[in-house]
C-alpha positions as a printed NumPy array, in Angstrom:
array([[  9.183, -44.443, -35.586],
       [ 10.305, -44.561, -31.951],
       [ 13.917, -45.108, -31.034],
       [ 16.134, -44.906, -28.001],
       [ 17.598, -41.423, -27.504],
       [ 20.9  , -43.082, -26.547],
       [ 21.546, -44.423, -30.035],
       [ 23.893, -47.233, -31.02 ],
       [ 26.08 , -48.736, -28.244],
       [ 25.743, -45.551, -26.255],
       [ 28.472, -44.04 , -28.449],
       [ 27.18 , -40.555, -27.807],
       [ 24.99 , -39.135, -25.065],
       [ 21.979, -37.375, -26.525],
       [ 20.114, -34.933, -24.316],
       [ 16.421, -34.837, -25.194],
       [ 14.91 , -31.376, -25.195],
       [ 12.573, -30.788, -22.267],
       [ 10.381, -27.899, -21.239],
       [ 13.039, -26.425, -18.992],
       [ 15.413, -23.512, -19.094],
       [ 18.287, -25.3  , -20.845],
       [ 18.51 , -26.795, -24.293],
       [ 21.941, -28.412, -24.762],
       [ 23.135, -29.164, -28.266],
       [ 22.545, -32.601, -29.692],
       [ 25.882, -33.838, -31.06 ],
       [ 25.929, -34.441, -34.821],
       [ 24.879, -37.966, -35.781],
       [ 27.366, -40.255, -37.494],
       [ 26.154, -42.548, -40.308],
       [ 26.423, -45.447, -37.865],
       [ 24.219, -43.707, -35.338],
       [ 21.711, -42.864, -38.035],
       [ 21.576, -46.562, -38.869],
       [ 20.717, -47.401, -35.275],
       [ 18.139, -44.668, -34.953],
       [ 16.354, -44.684, -38.273],
       [ 17.537, -47.879, -39.89 ],
       [ 14.501, -48.175, -42.127],
       [ 15.213, -44.802, -43.714],
       [ 18.394, -46.133, -45.304],
       [ 16.281, -48.198, -47.681],
       [ 14.641, -46.744, -50.781],
       [ 11.736, -49.049, -50.024],
       [ 10.952, -47.084, -46.84 ],
       [ 10.448, -43.825, -48.742],
       [  8.452, -45.45 , -51.532],
       [  6.129, -47.052, -48.988],
       [  5.836, -43.78 , -47.069],
       [  4.852, -41.965, -50.261],
       [  2.345, -44.636, -51.261],
       [  0.777, -44.627, -47.805],
       [  0.451, -40.857, -48.02 ],
       [ -1.106, -41.117, -51.462],
       [ -3.653, -43.679, -50.271],
       [ -4.501, -41.466, -47.323],
       [ -5.08 , -38.538, -49.659],
       [ -7.272, -40.608, -51.952],
       [ -9.45 , -41.617, -48.998],
       [-10.073, -37.999, -48.075],
       [-13.317, -36.564, -49.375],
       [-14.451, -32.977, -49.466],
       [-17.374, -33.011, -47.051],
       [-20.329, -31.512, -48.906],
       [-22.307, -30.367, -45.893],
       [-23.068, -27.277, -43.872],
       [-20.464, -26.382, -41.262],
       [-22.525, -25.935, -38.117],
       [-19.44 , -24.962, -36.12 ],
       [-16.417, -22.967, -37.263],
       [-13.241, -22.716, -35.202],
       [-10.452, -20.476, -36.447],
       [ -7.045, -20.908, -34.828],
       [ -4.463, -18.189, -35.334],
       [ -0.773, -18.543, -34.582],
       [  0.249, -14.897, -34.422],
       [  3.502, -14.574, -36.355],
       [  3.566, -18.308, -37.145],
       [  5.698, -18.306, -40.281],
       [  6.435, -21.393, -42.364],
       [  9.981, -21.616, -40.868],
       [  8.333, -21.431, -37.423],
       [  6.259, -24.482, -38.334],
       [  9.329, -26.405, -39.475],
       [ 11.322, -25.527, -36.361],
       [  8.411, -26.201, -33.981],
       [  7.681, -29.634, -35.419],
       [ 11.386, -30.486, -35.067],
       [ 11.434, -29.332, -31.451],
       [  8.258, -31.306, -30.762],
       [  9.876, -34.462, -32.101],
       [ 13.153, -33.902, -30.274],
       [ 11.322, -33.477, -26.983],
       [  9.895, -36.954, -27.591],
       [ 13.341, -38.448, -28.251],
       [ 13.132, -38.454, -32.045],
       [ 15.487, -36.835, -34.514],
       [ 12.616, -34.395, -34.937],
       [ 12.599, -33.337, -38.558],
       [ 10.195, -36.124, -39.495],
       [  7.614, -35.098, -36.874],
       [  4.463, -33.139, -37.565],
       [  2.143, -30.711, -35.822],
       [ -1.471, -31.818, -35.418],
       [ -2.873, -29.459, -38.036],
       [ -0.199, -30.386, -40.581],
       [ -2.226, -33.569, -41.085],
       [ -5.319, -31.631, -42.148],
       [ -6.435, -32.61 , -45.662],
       [ -6.146, -29.155, -47.245],
       [ -3.472, -26.488, -47.088],
       [ -3.032, -23.199, -48.911],
       [ -1.077, -19.969, -48.702],
       [ -2.458, -16.512, -48.062],
       [ -0.901, -13.194, -49.042],
       [ -0.589, -10.885, -46.055],
       [  0.14 ,  -7.337, -47.247],
       [ -2.018,  -4.359, -46.182],
       [ -3.525,  -1.906, -48.663],
       [ -0.868,   0.66 , -47.728],
       [  1.983,  -1.555, -46.429],
       [  4.071,  -4.236, -48.076],
       [  4.677,  -5.894, -44.711],
       [  1.626,  -6.234, -42.491],
       [  0.822,  -5.845, -38.819],
       [ -1.748,  -7.793, -36.788],
       [ -4.44 ,  -5.134, -37.204],
       [ -4.823,  -4.985, -40.966],
       [ -4.424,  -8.76 , -41.15 ],
       [ -7.134,  -9.316, -38.523],
       [ -9.487,  -7.206, -40.62 ],
       [ -8.596,  -9.366, -43.629],
       [ -8.995, -12.846, -42.139],
       [-11.99 , -11.971, -39.907],
       [-13.84 ,  -9.305, -41.913],
       [-12.88 , -10.272, -45.457],
       [-11.578,  -6.813, -46.39 ],
       [ -8.011,  -5.565, -46.712],
       [ -7.333,  -2.186, -45.122],
       [ -4.574,   0.049, -43.785],
       [ -1.776,  -0.785, -41.372],
       [ -2.785,  -0.257, -37.73 ],
       [ -6.558,  -0.078, -38.304],
       [ -9.205,  -2.647, -37.349],
       [-12.712,  -3.334, -38.644],
       [-12.74 ,  -0.445, -41.1  ],
       [-12.013,  -0.198, -44.811],
       [ -8.926,   1.317, -46.42 ],
       [-10.85 ,   4.587, -46.704],
       [ -9.868,   5.104, -43.048],
       [ -6.308,   6.228, -42.451],
       [ -4.671,   5.406, -39.157],
       [ -5.922,   7.603, -36.275],
       [ -8.634,   9.206, -38.448],
       [-11.366,   9.069, -35.831],
       [-14.   ,  10.832, -37.939],
       [-13.586,   8.526, -40.927],
       [-13.839,   5.431, -38.725],
       [-17.278,   6.535, -37.508],
       [-18.763,   6.621, -41.   ],
       [-20.979,   3.588, -41.402],
       [-19.89 ,   3.163, -45.022],
       [-16.3  ,   2.673, -43.822],
       [-17.113,   0.046, -41.17 ],
       [-16.975,  -3.642, -42.029],
       [-18.601,  -6.637, -40.374],
       [-16.694,  -9.673, -39.114],
       [-17.536, -13.347, -39.462],
       [-18.416, -13.198, -35.756],
       [-21.228, -10.793, -36.645],
       [-22.363, -13.041, -39.491],
       [-22.542, -15.962, -37.047],
       [-24.553, -13.968, -34.503],
       [-27.006, -12.861, -37.188],
       [-27.599, -16.529, -37.987],
       [-28.464, -17.339, -34.359],
       [-25.12 , -18.922, -33.496],
       [-22.982, -18.198, -30.469],
       [-19.529, -16.598, -30.601],
       [-16.425, -16.819, -28.447],
       [-12.906, -15.404, -28.533],
       [ -9.81 , -16.8  , -26.835],
       [ -6.284, -15.363, -26.796],
       [ -3.062, -15.672, -24.839],
       [ -2.503, -11.987, -25.618],
       [ -4.617,  -9.146, -24.263],
       [ -8.179,  -9.754, -25.377],
       [ -8.168,  -6.148, -26.646],
       [ -5.047,  -6.767, -28.737],
       [ -5.204,  -6.445, -32.514],
       [ -5.96 , -10.055, -33.446],
       [ -8.985, -10.77 , -31.21 ],
       [-10.181,  -7.185, -31.656],
       [-10.703,  -7.96 , -35.335],
       [-13.769,  -9.973, -34.328],
       [-15.577,  -7.021, -32.731],
       [-13.825,  -3.624, -32.898],
       [-14.117,  -0.825, -35.442],
       [-11.269,   1.511, -34.664],
       [ -8.809,   3.802, -36.422],
       [ -5.851,   2.777, -34.253],
       [ -5.07 ,  -0.648, -32.822],
       [ -3.45 ,   0.997, -29.781],
       [ -6.732,   2.521, -28.595],
       [ -7.267,  -0.34 , -26.146],
       [ -8.438,   1.985, -23.331],
       [ -9.852,   5.502, -23.147],
       [ -6.567,   7.125, -22.147],
       [ -4.815,   5.832, -25.263],
       [ -7.473,   7.602, -27.346],
       [ -6.889,  10.835, -25.42 ],
       [ -3.128,  10.549, -25.929],
       [ -3.742,  10.692, -29.679],
       [ -5.757,  13.896, -29.31 ],
       [ -9.14 ,  12.239, -29.841],
       [-12.317,  12.216, -27.77 ],
       [-12.909,   8.772, -26.19 ],
       [-16.628,   9.564, -25.915],
       [-16.711,   9.864, -29.699],
       [-14.211,   7.228, -30.756],
       [-14.771,   4.491, -28.204],
       [-11.799,   2.446, -27.095],
       [-11.531,  -1.268, -27.852],
       [-12.279,  -2.493, -24.312],
       [-15.432,  -0.369, -24.198],
       [-16.528,  -1.718, -27.569],
       [-16.126,  -5.302, -26.338],
       [-18.261,  -4.756, -23.241],
       [-20.909,  -2.323, -24.48 ],
       [-21.136,  -2.376, -28.274],
       [-22.301,  -4.868, -30.872],
       [-21.074,  -7.479, -31.629],
       [-18.704,  -7.836, -28.645],
       [-21.472,  -7.367, -26.111],
       [-23.126, -10.524, -27.496],
       [-20.093, -12.825, -27.184],
       [-20.779, -15.771, -24.885],
       [-17.11 , -16.585, -24.158],
       [-14.248, -14.099, -23.708],
       [-10.978, -15.582, -22.407],
       [ -7.518, -14.019, -22.454],
       [ -5.308, -11.412, -20.853],
       [ -5.571,  -7.645, -20.507],
       [ -7.322,  -6.738, -17.246],
       [ -5.554,  -3.375, -17.167],
       [ -7.526,  -2.105, -20.184],
       [-10.821,  -2.584, -18.31 ],
       [ -9.855,  -1.009, -14.958],
       [ -9.362,   2.593, -13.764],
       [ -5.814,   3.767, -13.086],
       [ -6.778,   4.379,  -9.472],
       [ -7.103,   0.655,  -8.795],
       [ -4.983,  -2.462,  -9.042],
       [ -6.176,  -5.851, -10.158],
       [ -5.968,  -9.179,  -8.31 ],
       [ -2.278,  -9.521,  -9.163],
       [ -1.391,  -5.877,  -8.409],
       [ -1.357,  -4.583, -11.987],
       [ -2.549,  -0.976, -12.15 ],
       [ -5.457,  -0.21 , -14.467],
       [ -5.   ,   2.169, -17.393],
       [ -8.394,   3.817, -17.742],
       [ -8.754,   7.515, -16.881],
       [-12.551,   7.638, -17.12 ],
       [-12.948,   6.022, -13.683],
       [-14.915,   3.112, -15.139],
       [-14.514,  -0.534, -14.185],
       [-15.617,  -2.377, -17.314],
       [-15.303,  -5.781, -15.66 ],
       [-17.929,  -4.734, -13.123],
       [-20.026,  -3.199, -15.888],
       [-19.911,  -6.442, -17.891],
       [-21.253,  -8.284, -14.847],
       [-23.929,  -5.649, -14.221],
       [-25.169,  -5.994, -17.806],
       [-25.454,  -9.777, -17.445],
       [-27.267,  -9.453, -14.124],
       [-29.751,  -7.019, -15.683],
       [-30.421,  -9.591, -18.441],
       [-31.191, -12.248, -15.832],
       [-28.718, -14.708, -17.397],
       [-26.08 , -16.864, -15.732],
       [-22.566, -15.471, -15.89 ],
       [-19.115, -15.71 , -14.313],
       [-16.027, -13.549, -14.255],
       [-12.826, -15.453, -13.417],
       [ -9.238, -14.296, -13.194],
       [ -7.277, -17.493, -12.473],
       [ -7.075, -21.131, -13.519],
       [ -8.556, -22.521, -10.299],
       [-11.711, -20.428, -10.672],
       [-12.016, -21.447, -14.316],
       [-11.7  , -25.155, -13.599],
       [-14.125, -24.9  , -10.681],
       [-16.931, -23.786, -13.014],
       [-15.93 , -26.046, -15.904],
       [-18.562, -28.674, -15.06 ],
       [-21.351, -26.128, -14.732],
       [-20.574, -23.438, -17.266],
       [-22.624, -20.223, -17.27 ],
       [-24.316, -18.715, -20.307],
       [-21.736, -15.934, -20.384],
       [-18.101, -16.323, -19.358],
       [-15.442, -13.619, -19.017],
       [-11.944, -14.696, -18.01 ],
       [ -9.026, -12.262, -17.804],
       [ -5.946, -14.03 , -16.501],
       [ -3.26 , -11.308, -16.564],
       [ -2.976,  -7.56 , -16.339],
       [ -1.405,  -7.549, -19.793],
       [ -0.61 , -10.561, -21.978],
       [ -0.73 , -14.024, -20.462],
       [  2.678, -15.417, -19.537],
       [  4.708, -17.569, -21.89 ],
       [  3.753, -21.164, -21.213],
       [  7.282, -22.112, -20.112],
       [  7.298, -19.269, -17.572],
       [  3.687, -19.364, -16.39 ],
       [  2.436, -20.058, -12.888],
       [  0.31 , -23.124, -13.585],
       [ -1.806, -22.52 , -10.489],
       [ -3.113, -19.224, -11.892],
       [ -2.687, -19.483, -15.681],
       [ -4.751, -21.931, -17.722],
       [ -3.214, -23.439, -20.835],
       [ -4.399, -22.612, -24.322],
       [ -5.746, -26.154, -24.567],
       [ -7.815, -25.694, -21.399],
       [ -9.181, -22.375, -22.639],
       [-10.047, -23.914, -25.997],
       [-11.828, -26.903, -24.49 ],
       [-13.916, -24.798, -22.114],
       [-14.857, -22.427, -24.936],
       [-15.934, -25.291, -27.2  ],
       [-17.932, -26.997, -24.457],
       [-19.661, -23.74 , -23.588],
       [-20.505, -22.748, -27.148],
       [-21.574, -26.26 , -28.187],
       [-24.794, -25.87 , -26.214],
       [-26.249, -23.79 , -29.025],
       [-28.028, -26.161, -31.429],
       [-27.483, -23.697, -34.277],
       [-23.715, -23.937, -33.844],
       [-20.993, -21.396, -33.135],
       [-17.975, -19.433, -34.309],
       [-14.866, -19.516, -32.119],
       [-11.635, -17.574, -32.621],
       [ -8.56 , -18.888, -30.779],
       [ -5.22 , -17.064, -30.872],
       [ -1.814, -18.221, -29.703],
       [ -0.655, -14.642, -29.411],
       [  2.768, -15.005, -27.868],
       [  4.474, -16.759, -30.768],
       [  4.723, -13.257, -32.183],
       [  6.14 , -11.772, -28.979],
       [  8.805, -14.452, -28.717],
       [  9.976, -13.688, -32.232],
       [  9.953,  -9.924, -31.659],
       [ 12.36 , -10.482, -28.751],
       [ 14.478, -13.064, -30.645],
       [ 13.453, -15.653, -28.039],
       [ 13.298, -18.571, -30.456],
       [ 12.732, -21.217, -27.765],
       [  9.729, -19.394, -26.343],
       [  8.218, -18.744, -29.781],
       [  8.536, -22.391, -30.787],
       [  7.098, -23.634, -27.506],
       [  4.047, -21.396, -27.943],
       [  3.596, -22.923, -31.4  ],
       [  3.691, -26.408, -29.885],
       [  0.944, -25.419, -27.467],
       [ -1.158, -24.193, -30.373],
       [ -0.642, -27.663, -31.867],
       [ -1.968, -29.203, -28.636],
       [ -5.025, -26.926, -28.553],
       [ -5.89 , -27.745, -32.167],
       [ -5.518, -31.448, -31.44 ],
       [ -7.941, -31.197, -28.528],
       [-10.443, -29.256, -30.624],
       [-10.441, -31.924, -33.326],
       [-11.057, -34.553, -30.659],
       [-14.077, -32.638, -29.367],
       [-15.677, -31.685, -32.682],
       [-17.014, -34.053, -35.358],
       [-15.34 , -33.551, -38.708],
       [-18.658, -33.925, -40.524],
       [-20.132, -30.634, -39.314],
       [-17.24 , -28.656, -37.811],
       [-14.835, -26.665, -39.938],
       [-11.463, -26.081, -38.276],
       [ -9.075, -23.599, -39.908],
       [ -5.521, -22.946, -38.674],
       [ -3.475, -20.082, -40.046],
       [ -1.275, -17.11 , -39.2  ],
       [ -1.612, -13.381, -39.66 ],
       [  1.918, -12.609, -40.847],
       [  5.421, -13.979, -40.912],
       [  8.676, -13.156, -39.091],
       [ 12.325, -12.885, -40.118],
       [ 13.472, -16.063, -38.373],
       [ 15.556, -18.396, -40.541],
       [ 16.751, -21.987, -40.195],
       [ 20.201, -21.974, -41.745],
       [ 23.468, -23.827, -42.216],
       [ 24.081, -27.502, -42.972],
       [ 23.319, -28.967, -39.565],
       [ 23.203, -32.812, -39.473],
       [ 19.922, -34.614, -38.976],
       [ 18.761, -34.775, -35.368],
       [ 20.89 , -31.913, -34.098],
       [ 19.207, -29.573, -31.645],
       [ 17.013, -27.164, -33.59 ],
       [ 17.853, -24.62 , -30.87 ],
       [ 21.58 , -25.336, -30.915],
       [ 24.628, -24.165, -32.813],
       [ 25.331, -25.222, -36.348],
       [ 27.974, -27.915, -36.753],
       [ 29.942, -25.582, -39.013],
       [ 31.399, -22.123, -38.506],
       [ 31.362, -19.033, -40.62 ],
       [ 34.267, -18.278, -42.923],
       [ 35.534, -16.063, -40.125],
       [ 35.867, -19.115, -37.856],
       [ 33.118, -17.951, -35.481],
       [ 30.206, -20.32 , -34.604],
       [ 26.633, -19.504, -35.571],
       [ 23.216, -20.834, -34.594],
       [ 20.901, -23.025, -36.66 ],
       [ 18.13 , -20.494, -35.928],
       [ 18.884, -16.821, -36.404],
       [ 17.021, -13.614, -37.251],
       [ 17.554, -10.983, -39.908],
       [ 17.068,  -8.252, -37.283],
       [ 16.159,  -7.67 , -33.655],
       [ 17.525,  -7.142, -30.138],
       [ 19.741, -10.225, -30.483],
       [ 22.185,  -8.329, -32.71 ],
       [ 25.661,  -8.091, -31.155],
       [ 28.303,  -5.518, -31.909],
       [ 31.434,  -6.686, -33.665],
       [ 34.511,  -6.97 , -31.437],
       [ 37.65 ,  -5.416, -32.973],
       [ 36.078,  -5.914, -36.366],
       [ 35.249,  -9.558, -35.732],
       [ 31.819, -11.146, -35.438],
       [ 30.789, -11.826, -31.858],
       [ 30.661, -15.473, -30.689],
       [ 27.124, -15.724, -29.253],
       [ 27.82 , -19.199, -27.832],
       [ 30.075, -17.542, -25.247],
       [ 27.22 , -15.621, -23.615],
       [ 26.908, -16.292, -19.89 ],
       [ 23.206, -17.136, -20.324],
       [ 23.659, -19.153, -23.521],
       [ 20.922, -21.78 , -23.767],
       [ 18.535, -20.198, -21.276],
       [ 14.931, -19.453, -22.184],
       [ 15.546, -15.732, -22.522],
       [ 18.837, -16.008, -24.324],
       [ 18.395, -14.075, -27.553],
       [ 19.159, -15.83 , -30.802],
       [ 21.601, -14.078, -33.104],
       [ 20.269, -11.233, -35.25 ],
       [ 22.08 ,  -9.302, -37.962],
       [ 20.541,  -5.817, -37.879],
       [ 20.149,  -4.232, -34.421],
       [ 16.579,  -3.271, -33.547],
       [ 14.79 ,  -2.974, -30.215],
       [ 12.124,  -5.295, -31.63 ],
       [ 12.428,  -7.763, -34.506],
       [ 10.181,  -7.066, -37.473],
       [  7.534,  -8.971, -39.369],
       [  8.203, -10.184, -42.897],
       [  6.177, -10.28 , -46.102],
       [  6.144, -14.064, -46.59 ],
       [  2.899, -15.829, -47.365],
       [  1.48 , -17.815, -44.44 ],
       [ -0.013, -21.295, -44.45 ],
       [ -3.736, -22.016, -44.105],
       [ -4.767, -25.515, -42.956],
       [ -8.376, -26.745, -43.08 ],
       [-10.354, -29.774, -41.909],
       [-14.103, -30.356, -42.116],
       [-16.853, -29.29 , -44.51 ],
       [-15.548, -27.794, -47.763],
       [-11.929, -27.93 , -46.606],
       [-10.744, -28.134, -50.232],
       [-11.749, -24.488, -50.729],
       [ -8.695, -23.467, -48.703],
       [ -6.1  , -24.846, -51.125],
       [ -4.119, -22.635, -53.479],
       [ -2.592, -19.181, -53.083],
       [ -4.965, -16.306, -52.415],
       [ -5.537, -12.994, -50.69 ],
       [ -5.833, -13.26 , -46.922],
       [ -9.164, -11.439, -47.105],
       [-10.651, -14.48 , -48.844],
       [-10.368, -16.629, -45.681],
       [-13.558, -15.517, -43.846],
       [-15.582, -15.704, -47.061],
       [-14.516, -19.338, -47.486],
       [-15.496, -20.098, -43.886],
       [-18.805, -18.279, -44.317],
       [-19.595, -20.178, -47.514],
       [-19.075, -23.497, -45.74 ],
       [-21.11 , -22.365, -42.718],
       [-23.948, -20.825, -44.742],
       [-23.597, -17.436, -43.05 ],
       [-22.751, -13.923, -44.186],
       [-23.876, -11.753, -47.091],
       [-22.041, -13.536, -49.904],
       [-22.338, -16.831, -51.745],
       [-23.353, -19.625, -49.35 ],
       [-23.272, -23.372, -49.845],
       [-26.835, -23.819, -48.571],
       [-28.233, -21.259, -51.009],
       [-26.311, -21.85 , -54.196],
       [-23.595, -24.492, -54.326],
       [-20.904, -23.388, -56.742],
       [-21.001, -25.305, -60.049],
       [-18.054, -27.664, -60.248],
       [-16.739, -26.559, -63.641],
       [-17.629, -22.879, -63.611],
       [-14.53 , -20.675, -64.064]])
């Protein structure tokens, strides 16, 4: 329901949240103002009708019993359930609504479940062991990618044993004649996208020098960037879009934006990627900025490599829009490129900087990145028919962000609570259990964070209780949303490693049970 952000009789000025550097508090709403804004909600009839409409919508939804020709997996790195709630509120408040009643695009998907995120050896996961779970279907050890739990972190020799290496759903798709692409706003060699192609004993081995620093031979245990360019399955990917140029370039050179490379083997893997494509006599393009990407968007090559930053891509709210494409633009170009294969495709899309915002206690930035994931998912569902395209949206792990207090409806999700602590000091509606936002007590009293000189700016750190240079992950389950063929399989609570097997079943790929071969009996336990 739309309403004027000025409310009844202009009694209170409400500042709508915009994509700028300030986010002023929304004053608490009085009952009278609530009547003006959401008058229908005061009636029991409104909620009964809302529930009945939702029920009818559910009853109309059918599980699509068909083969998923295309599979798109969206990952919000660090996108906890509280992150979803806060992001949908911010999305609504930016549009002039109270916000809490809003929804993200994928929250309207017909099926939702919860996945358990622990590693084999860790109660609280990182993005490496989780990537192995949701892309390879196997749980393993913290910090390792594409290998089983028989490989301990940094055990180079064990990672080389074929029995310890596991295949990803990207490999299953390639073996079925489909095309594969990966997209990320983080470095394309970072843990999450690397789960699609790398087999490595340490997630930090993104370039050869990082392998050397751990006392290993990079000619034996190949770094992640090398694996992407020269080893199967990465060397078969048709679309590779993200950040991380520095991992592909020698430390004697600087990239287009003056970032120094990190390789010590003297190799330029970007050039080598292009040389391989030229030798195959296929069309290809390497691009490093948005203008170049959009210039080829109407005549896409067979192979596309885009690296848009030396390290991670910039936060959307801080990005130079002339050089940095949006996640939605990257997603659309990837889908259009991969859709040319009549057999279908597998695409992995990561909004990687939700996680980084949380680690820094930058709540505004983390929530904005979540909203841009929402936009990318919405565009994907517009481009792909529901009848033959399975779209799955999930997260790898949670974070220790909390939405707390008794803040009135419609108050700024990024603002202070309307109440104070028992010590009389204000606190924020969003806070963190730990992280760099922790402030020292002053003469035994809790610090008033609302008095900071940069309070309300994008890089103002939300309050944290335990001081840490980087906020930690948490062990919460994460949500899994699904739309398309066999979406109902994704309901319930299950191990995260089940996710790629469910996608593979629907798509009729991989070594396990497949819908096309043997549909599961309805009543079999």
